NUMIFI-435417 format. One record per residue: y, z, x of N, C-alpha, C in turn. Coordinates in steps of 0.2 Angstrom, whole numbers, padded with zeros to 4 digits, always signed. Layout:
// NUMIFI-435417
YZXYZXYZX
...
//
This chain:
// NUMIFI-435417
+0021+0062+0035+0020+0065+0029+0012+0061+0025
+0008+0065+0020+0003+0059+0019+0006+0060+0012
+0006+0054+0007+0010+0054+0002+0002+0055-0001
+0005+0061-0008-0002+0065-0014-0001+0060-0020
-0008+0060-0024-0008+0055-0027-0009+0048-0027
-0011+0046-0023-0011+0040-0022-0015+0033-0028
-0020+0036-0031-0021+0035-0037-0030+0031-0034
-0031+0030-0041-0039+0026-0041-0034+0019-0039
-0040+0013-0035-0039+0008-0034-0042+0006-0041
-0036+0000-0044-0037-0005-0049-0040-0013-0045
-0042-0015-0051-0045-0021-0049-0040-0024-0056
-0036-0028-0055-0031-0033-0060-0031-0040-0062
-0037-0045-0065-0038-0050-0066-0032-0056-0070
-0029-0061-0067-0026-0065-0071-0029-0071-0068
-0028-0073-0077-0028-0083-0077-0020-0085-0077
-0020-0090-0072-0014-0093-0071-0015-0100-0074
-0013-0103-0078-0012-0113-0080-0008-0114-0077
-0011-0122-0073-0008-0124-0068-0008-0132-0069
-0003-0137-0071-0003-0140-0072-0003-0147-0067
-0010-0154-0064-0009-0156-0059-0016-0154-0056
-0016-0146-0059-0024-0143-0054-0028-0147-0052
-0030-0149-0047-0037-0156-0044-0042-0152-0048
-0047-0155-0050-0052-0155-0055-0059-0150-0051
-0056-0152-0044-0063-0149-0040-0060-0140-0040
-0053-0139-0041-0051-0131-0041-0052-0131-0048
-0054-0133-0052-0054-0128-0062-0057-0121-0059
-0054-0117-0061-0059-0110-0060-0060-0107-0051
-0058-0112-0049-0054-0108-0041-0051-0102-0044
-0053-0096-0038-0051-0088-0037-0051-0087-0031
-0044-0083-0031-0040-0080-0026-0040-0075-0027
-0041-0070-0019-0042-0062-0021-0037-0060-0016
-0031-0054-0019-0024-0053-0016-0024-0047-0014
-0024-0046-0009-0020-0038-0006-0014-0039-0003
-0010-0033-0004-0002-0033+0001-0003-0025+0003
+0004-0025+0005+0007-0019+0006+0001-0014+0012
-0001-0013+0017-0005-0010+0016-0003-0002+0024
+0000-0004+0026+0007+0002+0028+0001+0007+0032
-0003+0003+0035-0010+0007+0038-0007+0010+0046
-0005+0016+0044-0006+0018+0050-0007+0029+0053
-0011+0028+0048-0015+0035+0048-0009+0039+0043
-0005+0035+0041-0002+0041+0034-0001+0037+0027
-0001+0033+0026+0002+0029+0020-0005+0026+0019
-0011+0026+0019-0017+0021+0017-0019+0026+0020
-0027+0027+0015-0032+0031+0018-0038+0028+0020
-0042+0028+0025-0047+0024+0025-0050+0023+0023
-0053+0029+0017-0057+0024+0012-0054+0021+0009
-0049+0024+0005-0046+0019+0001-0045+0011+0001
-0044+0010+0010-0044+0003+0012-0051-0001+0012
-0057+0006+0014-0062+0003+0013-0066-0001+0006
-0063+0005+0001-0065+0003-0005-0062-0005-0006
-0056-0006-0004-0054-0012-0006-0057-0017-0002
-0059-0017+0003-0063-0023+0005-0067-0023+0004
-0071-0020+0001-0079-0020-0001-0079-0021-0010
-0072-0020-0011-0070-0023-0021-0071-0031-0018
-0067-0035-0014-0064-0041-0011-0070-0044-0011
-0074-0040-0006-0081-0045-0003-0086-0045-0010
-0086-0041-0014-0092-0041-0020-0090-0047-0027
-0081-0046-0026-0078-0054-0030-0080-0061-0027
-0084-0062-0022-0085-0070-0020-0080-0073-0023
-0074-0071-0019-0069-0077-0021-0067-0085-0017
-0064-0088-0018-0064-0093-0015-0059-0093-0008
-0053-0090-0010-0047-0090-0005-0046-0083-0007
-0045-0078-0001-0040-0074+0002-0036-0074+0003
-0028-0071-0002-0022-0070+0002-0022-0062+0004
-0015-0063+0008-0013-0055+0011-0006-0057+0010
-0002-0053+0009+0005-0054+0006+0012-0049+0010
+0007-0045+0017+0012-0042+0021+0013-0036+0021
+0017-0032+0025+0017-0028+0027+0011-0022+0028
+0009-0026+0035+0001-0022+0038+0004-0017+0042
+0010-0017+0043+0011-0008+0048+0018-0005+0045
+0021-0001+0045+0027+0003+0043+0032+0000+0049
+0032+0005+0055+0037+0003+0061+0033+0001+0068
+0029+0003+0069+0024+0002+0074+0020-0004+0072
+0020-0009+0076+0016-0014+0078+0010-0012+0081
+0010-0011+0084+0001-0009+0086-0003-0006+0082
+0000-0003+0076-0004+0000+0071-0009-0005+0069
-0007-0013+0069-0011-0017+0065-0018-0016+0071
-0019-0018+0076-0025-0015+0081-0030-0010+0076
-0029-0005+0073-0034-0003+0069-0034-0005+0064
-0029-0010+0061-0031-0012+0052-0037-0020+0053
-0036-0022+0059-0038-0030+0059-0048-0030+0060
-0049-0025+0064-0054-0020+0061-0058-0021+0054
-0054-0020+0050-0056-0019+0043-0055-0025+0039
-0049-0029+0042-0047-0036+0037-0052-0041+0041
-0055-0039+0044-0060-0046+0048-0065-0045+0044
-0068-0040+0041-0073-0041+0035-0072-0044+0029
-0067-0046+0027-0065-0050+0023-0070-0054+0022
-0073-0057+0017-0076-0063+0016-0076-0066+0011
-0071-0074+0012-0074-0081+0005-0076-0087+0007
-0073-0090+0001-0078-0094+0005-0074-0101+0007
-0069-0100+0007-0063-0103+0011-0059-0101+0015
-0058-0095+0016-0055-0093+0022-0051-0087+0019
-0049-0082+0023-0041-0079+0023-0037-0080+0024
-0031-0081+0020-0022-0083+0024-0018-0077+0023
-0014-0078+0028-0007-0072+0027-0001-0072+0029
+0004-0070+0024+0009-0071+0028+0010-0063+0028
+0017-0060+0033+0021-0054+0035+0027-0050+0033
+0028-0047+0029+0033-0045+0028+0037-0042+0030
+0042-0038+0027+0049-0036+0033+0046-0028+0035
+0042-0024+0037+0041-0021+0039+0035-0024+0046
+0033-0028+0046+0028-0032+0051+0036-0037+0055
+0040-0036+0053+0047-0040+0058+0052-0037+0060
+0052-0030+0061+0057-0027+0063+0057-0027+0070
+0053-0030+0074+0051-0030+0083+0051-0038+0082
+0054-0042+0085+0050-0049+0087+0045-0048+0089
+0043-0044+0097+0037-0046+0099+0036-0043+0095
+0033-0036+0089+0029-0033+0088+0025-0040+0082
+0031-0045+0079+0028-0049+0072+0023-0055+0077
+0023-0055+0085+0020-0059+0089+0013-0055+0088
+0014-0050+0090+0007-0046+0091+0004-0046+0084
+0007-0044+0079+0003-0045+0071-0001-0053+0070
+0004-0057+0073+0001-0063+0070-0004-0063+0076
-0004-0061+0081-0010-0063+0087-0015-0059+0084
-0017-0054+0082-0021-0049+0079-0026-0051+0074
-0019-0055+0069-0022-0058+0066-0028-0063+0064
-0025-0068+0068-0028-0072+0072-0035-0072+0073
-0035-0065+0078-0042-0068+0084-0044-0064+0078
-0045-0061+0072-0051-0058+0066-0051-0064+0062
-0049-0070+0064-0049-0076+0058-0047-0078+0054
-0041-0072+0054-0037-0071+0049-0030-0078+0049
-0030-0084+0044-0023-0091+0047-0016-0086+0042
-0014-0083+0049-0009-0081+0044-0002-0086+0048
+0003-0086+0041+0006-0091+0042+0016-0088+0042
+0019-0092+0048+0026-0091+0044+0029-0098+0045
+0031-0099+0041+0034-0105+0038+0031-0109+0039
+0025-0112+0036+0020-0118+0036+0016-0119+0032
+0013-0126+0031+0009-0125+0026+0003-0131+0027
-0003-0126+0026-0008-0126+0028-0015-0129+0020
-0020-0131+0020-0024-0134+0013-0032-0133+0016
-0031-0126+0016-0039-0123+0017-0043-0125+0008
-0039-0126+0005-0042-0128-0003-0043-0137-0004
-0044-0140+0001-0042-0148+0000-0035-0151+0003
-0035-0157+0003-0028-0160+0006-0023-0162-0002
-0027-0160-0006-0023-0160-0016-0019-0154-0019
-0020-0148-0012-0018-0143-0014-0015-0138-0008
-0010-0139-0007-0003-0135-0003-0004-0127-0002
-0007-0124+0003-0004-0116+0002+0002-0115+0008
+0007-0113+0004+0013-0112+0007+0014-0104+0009
+0014-0103+0016+0016-0097+0019+0023-0096+0021
+0026-0091+0019+0036-0093+0020+0035-0087+0027
+0042-0087+0030+0042-0079+0033+0047-0077+0026
+0046-0071+0030+0049-0065+0025+0058-0067+0023
+0057-0065+0017+0066-0066+0015+0069-0063+0017
+0067-0057+0020+0076-0054+0023+0077-0056+0028
+0072-0060+0033+0070-0063+0040+0077-0069+0040
+0079-0069+0045+0081-0077+0046+0079-0083+0045
+0074-0083+0045+0066-0087+0047+0066-0091+0039
+0069-0088+0035+0066-0089+0028+0071-0094+0029
+0065-0102+0025+0072-0109+0026+0067-0114+0022
+0066-0112+0016+0059-0116+0012+0062-0123+0010
+0066-0124+0012+0067-0133+0011+0063-0135+0017
+0062-0133+0024+0058-0140+0024+0052-0139+0024
+0048-0136+0020+0041-0136+0018+0041-0136+0010
+0043-0135+0007+0042-0136+0000+0046-0143-0001
+0049-0146+0000+0054-0152-0002+0049-0159-0001
+0046-0160+0006+0042-0165+0007+0036-0164+0003
+0032-0160+0000+0028-0161-0007+0027-0164-0011
+0026-0167-0014+0025-0173-0020+0024-0170-0026
+0031-0171-0029+0031-0167-0036+0025-0169-0039
+0022-0171-0040+0015-0172-0044+0011-0168-0044
+0010-0162-0036+0007-0160-0032+0007-0153-0033
+0003-0150-0039+0002-0141-0038-0001-0139-0031
+0004-0132-0031+0005-0130-0026+0006-0120-0025
+0003-0117-0020+0002-0109-0020+0007-0108-0017
+0011-0103-0017+0018-0100-0011+0018-0093-0011
+0015-0092-0004+0014-0082-0002+0019-0081+0002
+0023-0076+0000+0030-0074+0002+0030-0066-0002
+0032-0061+0005+0032-0055+0005+0034-0053-0003
+0042-0056-0001+0047-0051-0006+0049-0056-0013
+0045-0052-0018+0046-0054-0025+0053-0058-0026
+0058-0055-0025+0066-0057-0026+0068-0065-0023
+0063-0066-0018+0064-0074-0016+0062-0077-0023
+0061-0076-0026+0059-0082-0032+0064-0084-0035
+0069-0080-0034+0077-0083-0040+0079-0091-0033
+0078-0090-0026+0082-0097-0023+0075-0100-0021
+0067-0101-0024+0063-0104-0025+0063-0108-0030
+0067-0105-0037+0067-0108-0042+0070-0114-0044
+0072-0116-0037+0074-0125-0036+0069-0130-0036
+0063-0129-0032+0056-0133-0033+0052-0129-0035
+0048-0135-0038+0041-0132-0040+0036-0128-0037
+0035-0122-0040+0033-0117-0039+0025-0114-0044
+0018-0118-0045+0016-0117-0048+0012-0108-0050
+0011-0103-0042+0011-0099-0042+0013-0097-0036
+0018-0090-0036+0020-0086-0029+0019-0081-0029
+0014-0080-0025+0010-0070-0022+0015-0068-0019
+0017-0062-0021+0021-0059-0017+0019-0049-0017
+0022-0045-0015+0020-0039-0016+0027-0033-0014
+0028-0032-0011+0034-0028-0008+0036-0022-0011
+0035-0023-0016+0038-0017-0019+0035-0010-0022
+0029-0010-0021+0021-0005-0024+0022-0005-0030
+0025-0008-0033+0026-0007-0040+0030-0003-0042
+0036+0002-0038+0039+0004-0040+0037+0012-0037
+0031+0012-0039+0024+0017-0034+0024+0027-0041
+0031+0026-0042+0032+0032-0050+0035+0027-0053
+0031+0030-0060+0032+0018-0066+0032+0025-0072
+0037+0028-0074+0039+0033-0081+0035+0028-0086
+0031+0030-0092+0029+0027-0097+0036+0027-0102
+0037+0021-0103+0041+0018-0109+0049+0018-0105
+0050+0019-0097+0055+0018-0095+0056+0013-0088
+0049+0014-0085+0047+0009-0082+0048+0013-0074
+0048+0006-0069+0047+0011-0060+0056+0012-0062
+0053+0020-0059+0057+0026-0058+0065+0022-0051
+0063+0018-0048+0067+0016-0044+0074+0011-0048
+0072+0007-0053+0075+0005-0057+0078+0007-0064
+0076+0015-0063+0079+0020-0069+0087+0021-0064
+0083+0025-0058+0088+0027-0053+0094+0019-0052
+0093+0014-0053+0099+0010-0052+0103+0008-0056
+0100+0012-0064+0103+0006-0072+0108+0015-0070
+0106+0019-0068+0112+0027-0070+0115+0026-0066
+0115+0022-0060+0122+0022-0052+0120+0029-0049
+0114+0030-0050+0113+0035-0045+0112+0036-0037
+0118+0029-0035+0114+0028-0029+0115+0029-0024
+0115+0037-0022+0118+0043-0017+0108+0044-0017
+0103+0045-0021+0096+0044-0021+0093+0042-0015
+0098+0033-0016+0094+0028-0010+0093+0030-0005
+0096+0035+0000+0098+0039+0005+0093+0043+0008
+0089+0045+0001+0082+0049+0002+0076+0047+0003
+0071+0048+0004+0067+0046+0008+0062+0045+0000
+0064+0042-0003+0061+0041-0010+0055+0036-0008
+0052+0034-0013+0044+0028-0012+0049+0022-0011
+0054+0021-0014+0056+0014-0014+0062+0014-0007
+0060+0015-0005+0066+0014+0002+0060+0009+0009
+0062+0003+0008+0060-0001+0013+0063-0002+0018
+0068-0002+0018+0073-0004+0023+0075+0003+0030
+0075+0002+0035+0077+0005+0040+0084+0011+0037
+0088+0008+0033+0093+0012+0033+0093+0014+0026
+0085+0014+0023+0085+0018+0016+0089+0016+0012
+0091+0011+0011+0096+0009+0005+0091+0004+0000
+0091+0004-0007+0090+0000-0010+0090-0005-0011
+0088-0012-0010+0089-0019-0010+0086-0022-0013
+0082-0019-0019+0076-0024-0021+0083-0027-0026
+0081-0031-0029+0085-0032-0036+0081-0036-0040
+0076-0034-0041+0074-0037-0046+0067-0033-0049
+0069-0026-0052+0063-0019-0055+0060-0025-0059
+0063-0028-0061+0058-0030-0070+0051-0033-0068
+0052-0037-0060+0046-0039-0056+0042-0035-0054
+0043-0030-0055+0041-0023-0047+0033-0024-0048
+0030-0030-0055+0023-0030-0052+0019-0031-0060
+0016-0036-0058+0010-0040-0062+0015-0047-0063
+0014-0051-0070+0014-0060-0070+0020-0061-0072
+0023-0064-0072+0032-0066-0073+0033-0075-0072
+0035-0078-0077+0036-0082-0076+0043-0083-0075
+0046-0086-0069+0054-0088-0068+0054-0093-0068
+0059-0092-0073+0062-0102-0074+0054-0106-0075
+0054-0110-0073+0045-0112-0073+0041-0112-0068
+0041-0107-0064+0038-0104-0060+0033-0098-0063
+0027-0097-0059+0022-0091-0060+0026-0086-0054
+0026-0082-0055+0026-0075-0051+0022-0069-0054
+0017-0070-0049+0014-0062-0048+0017-0057-0042
+0014-0053-0043+0018-0046-0039+0013-0041-0037
+0010-0039-0031+0002-0037-0031+0006-0027-0032
+0005-0021-0033+0005-0015-0031+0006-0012-0026
-0001-0017-0021+0000-0015-0013-0005-0009-0012
-0008-0009-0009-0013-0004-0007-0011+0003-0001
-0006+0004+0002-0002+0010+0005+0003+0012+0000
+0006+0020+0003+0011+0021-0003+0014+0026+0003
+0023+0027+0001+0028+0031+0002+0026+0038+0000
+0027+0044+0002+0025+0050-0001+0035+0050-0004
+0034+0054-0011+0027+0057-0012+0022+0055-0016
+0021+0049-0016+0014+0044-0017+0015+0041-0025
+0010+0040-0026+0012+0034-0035+0010+0039-0039
+0011+0037-0047+0012+0042-0051+0013+0035-0056
+0005+0033-0060+0005+0028-0067+0005+0023-0064
+0005+0020-0057+0005+0013-0053+0001+0012-0047
-0008+0014-0048-0011+0013-0045-0013+0009-0043
-0012+0009-0033-0016+0003-0030-0019-0002-0030
-0019-0010-0029-0022-0013-0033-0025-0021-0028
-0030-0021-0030-0035-0027-0029-0033-0032-0034
-0031-0040-0033-0029-0044-0039-0034-0049-0038
-0035-0053-0043-0040-0058-0045-0037-0062-0046
-0036-0069-0045-0033-0072-0049-0037-0078-0050
-0039-0082-0054-0042-0088-0059-0036-0095-0060
-0039-0099-0056-0035-0106-0057-0036-0110-0064
-0031-0111-0067-0035-0116-0072-0031-0120-0072
-0036-0126-0075-0028-0134-0078-0027-0132-0083
-0020-0134-0082-0014-0135-0090-0013-0143-0091
-0014-0142-0098-0012-0151-0098-0005-0153-0098
-0001-0147-0098+0008-0149-0095+0013-0144-0092
+0017-0147-0087+0021-0144-0086+0027-0143-0089
+0030-0140-0090+0039-0145-0092+0045-0146-0087
+0046-0152-0089+0049-0155-0086+0055-0154-0083
+0059-0157-0076+0065-0154-0074+0071-0155-0073
//
């Protein structure tokens, strides 16, 4: 079933202040794309092409992809990677996987291999330094996977060192709160897909009213195979949020579930990093 009303692509711009940001990264730009679900039903090729063209015209320093390239069949990644391989930036493209990319272990490996084949550095519990040795980029396993274990990656990083963390599910921000996370980029929620004026994402409203039986219907927020809504923090469904002392940004994604999006357009995110004079003490 093709979703209705996918909405027009928007460019969301934000500036994030980071203490201890290396001088050479002042004004560094990062483009984020998320939640493609490119299987011929949930993301149109024209919208995908428009998103890639928009990113390339931004001429950013780094591109971050935050998961859910497919929905169920991992072989769909072979149709997506020719487009992702067209992405251009100064220091390349890094990626993490989402819950849909991790349904089958062999499928996860296929997705990792296909991303690597087109020059995208995909991370599953890894730390890399594409922007220089003084600014680590941490890519975590999906929050719902057994492999989610940030401690061995984050604990050894020097406390004075700013860092960027990529993880698909924004609910992970709670467990990541014990570490310094200058900016976490996530997706997963699709922004709720249907956002009601003055009321917020429809899934949040359904939960607050206790209408739990609706969570078993094929609604836009059903991200798990059992159709149970297990997103805990719909208040972080999209946009920039301060969680404790850490910054979290949640991209609304490109793909849609039926019936589609309403007042919740798909997005490309442009993040600009700037130096902040002070970070609150822990």
